[in-house]
C-alpha positions as CSV (number, residue, x, y, z in Angstrom):
1,M,93.5,223.8,32.5
2,H,93.9,223.0,28.9
3,E,90.7,220.9,29.1
4,Y,88.8,224.0,28.0
5,S,90.9,224.6,24.9
6,V,90.6,220.9,24.0
7,V,86.8,221.0,24.4
8,S,86.7,224.2,22.3
9,A,88.7,222.5,19.5
10,L,86.5,219.4,19.8
11,L,83.2,221.3,19.5
12,T,84.6,223.2,16.5
13,R,85.5,220.0,14.8
14,V,82.1,218.3,15.6
15,E,80.2,221.3,14.4
16,A,82.1,221.3,11.1
17,E,81.3,217.6,10.6
18,A,77.7,218.1,11.5
19,R,77.4,221.0,9.1
20,S,79.0,219.1,6.3
21,H,76.4,216.3,6.7
22,G,73.5,218.7,7.1
23,A,72.9,217.5,10.7
24,T,70.3,219.2,12.8
25,S,71.7,217.9,16.1
26,V,74.3,215.8,17.6
27,H,73.3,213.1,20.1
28,R,76.6,211.6,21.2
29,V,80.3,212.4,20.9
30,T,82.8,209.7,21.7
31,V,86.4,210.7,22.5
32,K,89.3,208.3,23.2
33,V,91.6,209.7,25.9
34,G,94.9,208.1,26.8
35,E,95.8,207.9,30.5
36,Q,99.0,209.8,29.7
37,A,97.2,212.6,27.7
38,G,97.3,215.0,30.7
39,L,93.5,215.6,30.7
40,D,91.5,215.7,33.9
41,A,88.4,213.7,33.2
42,G,86.2,215.7,35.5
43,L,87.3,219.0,34.1
44,F,87.0,217.7,30.5
45,E,83.4,216.6,31.1
46,T,82.5,219.8,32.9
47,A,84.0,221.9,30.1
48,F,82.0,219.9,27.5
49,A,78.8,220.4,29.5
50,T,79.5,224.1,29.8
51,F,80.6,224.9,26.3
52,R,78.1,222.7,24.3
53,A,75.3,225.2,25.2
54,G,74.1,227.1,22.1
55,T,75.9,224.6,19.7
56,V,74.6,221.7,17.6
57,C,75.9,219.6,20.6
58,A,73.6,221.3,23.1
59,E,71.9,218.0,24.0
60,A,74.8,215.7,23.2
61,V,76.2,213.1,25.6
62,L,80.0,212.9,25.9
63,D,81.4,209.4,26.1
64,V,85.1,209.2,27.2
65,E,86.8,206.0,26.4
66,R,90.0,205.5,28.4
67,V,93.1,204.2,26.6
68,P,95.6,202.6,29.0
69,A,99.3,203.4,28.4
70,R,101.3,200.7,26.8
71,W,105.1,200.8,26.7
72,S,107.6,198.6,24.8
73,C,111.2,198.4,23.8
74,P,112.0,200.2,20.6
75,K,114.8,197.7,19.8
76,C,113.4,194.3,20.5
77,K,109.7,195.3,20.7
78,A,109.3,193.5,24.1
79,P,106.4,194.9,26.1
80,I,107.2,196.6,29.4
81,E,104.9,195.5,32.2
82,V,102.8,198.1,34.1
83,G,104.7,199.3,37.1
84,A,108.1,198.1,35.8
85,P,111.0,200.5,35.2
86,L,110.7,202.1,31.8
87,R,113.7,200.3,30.5
88,C,114.0,197.0,28.6
89,A,115.6,194.4,30.9
90,P,117.3,192.4,28.1
91,C,118.3,195.4,25.9
92,N,118.7,198.1,28.5
93,A,117.1,200.5,26.1
94,P,114.6,203.2,27.3
95,A,111.0,202.2,26.8
96,R,108.8,203.9,24.2
97,L,105.2,204.8,24.7
98,E,103.2,202.9,22.2
99,C,99.8,204.3,23.1
100,G,98.0,206.1,25.9
101,D,98.9,209.7,25.2
102,E,96.2,210.3,22.5
103,I,93.1,212.5,22.4
104,V,91.0,211.2,19.5
105,L,87.5,212.1,18.3
106,G,86.2,208.5,17.8
107,R,82.6,208.9,16.8
108,I,79.8,211.4,16.3
109,E,76.2,210.3,16.4
110,M,74.1,213.0,14.7
111,E,70.6,213.5,13.4
112,V,70.4,214.1,9.6
113,P,67.1,215.0,7.9
114,D,65.7,212.5,5.3
115,V,66.6,213.5,1.7
């Protein structure tokens, strides 16, 4: 259940960004999560809803953008098709994960007072 520690780190980062911009509230947080990141989407969303209380994100919406896993051959750069063995047919090299294991804070929509 590392979803809770990921959400804790996420809220800490968002609060720091909001504070640095003088924001009074955060309306939306967008996170890109790879399908190989090992996060349970339901637990992640529940943890965010639970831990945002009492923070600048108290009313924020969490948008989770799914990033599909993409594999390729490190030698010849050929893509490995979804469902295929994780080995390059021509090179016989083991496949490398190009993307799909990330957890990235993509966007913060916040309210900043007029100056």
